[in-house]
N, C-alpha and C positions, 0 to 999 in steps of 0.2 A: 684790755687788762688780762683777758684769759690767755692770750698769746704769750705775754710776758711771764705770767705764772707758769705756763707750760715749759718755758725755757729755763726758769729758775728752779722749778721742782723736777724731781725725777720720777714722777708718777707715770708719765708718758715718755717713752724713749724716742728720740728723733734720729737715731742712727740709721734706720732704714731710709729715711728721706735724704740724709746726707750721702749715703751710698749711691742713691739714684743720681744726685747732682754730680758727684765725683765721677760716676760712670759716664755721664754725658760729656763732661769736660775731657775725660780721657779719650772718649770716642772722637771728639773734635781734634784732639792732639794726634791721634793715630791717623786720621784722615789727612790732616795737614802734612804730617811727616811722610805719608805715603805719596802724596802729590809732589812734594819737594824731591823725594828720592827718585820718582819717576823721571823727572826732567833734569836732575843733577848729573846724570851720566853723560849727557850730550856734550858737556864741557871737555870730556876726555876723548871724544871721538864718536863717530856715528855707530860703530859696532857696539861699543860700551853703552852708548845711549839707548840703542834698541834693546840691549840686554837688561839694563836697569828699568826700562819702560815696561818690560814683560815681567821681570822678577819682583819689582817693588810692590805691585798689587797683591802678589801671592804672599809676600812677607807681611803686608798690611792685613790681609785676611787672617793669617795665622796670629798676628798680634791682637786682632779684634776678637778672635775666638778665646785666646788666653785671657784677655781683659774681661770678657763676658763671664768666663768661668770663675775668675777670682771675685768679681762683683757678686755673682750668685752665691758663692761660698759665704761672703759677708752677710748677704741678705738672709741666708739660712740660719746663720748664727743669731742674728737679731730676731728672727721668727721663733727660734727655739727659746730665746729669753722671754719674749712676749707670751709664748704658750706656757712656759713654766710659771710666770706671774699669774696667769689665769688659773692654773691648777692650784697654786698656793691660795689664791682667793677663794676658790671653790672648797678647798679643804678647811679653811678657816671658818667658812660660813656654815658648814655642816656640823650638826651636834656630834659630840663624841659617841662612839659605839659603846654599848653596855659591855661590861667585862664578861668573858666567857665563863660559864659555870663548870 
């Protein structure tokens, strides 16, 4: 029942977990696309095949770095949100300061 309550309530954000899942799905997609691109050039000839066999992993690596960067940006945004919620909770728990004389 606690899992259902955490999904229905917004006390605990699940965005960071979703970013991780989406990151791994995108990682698998980049890997599959890179392997397909590596071997697709051989249909156009041996020279084009060798070229795509060499260039496709470089493009896959660049795509992987960009995907990682975007995913980390989203993780930072969710971390900032969680930290702000902690700061708000700490400020609410502290008694108000006496007025300055």
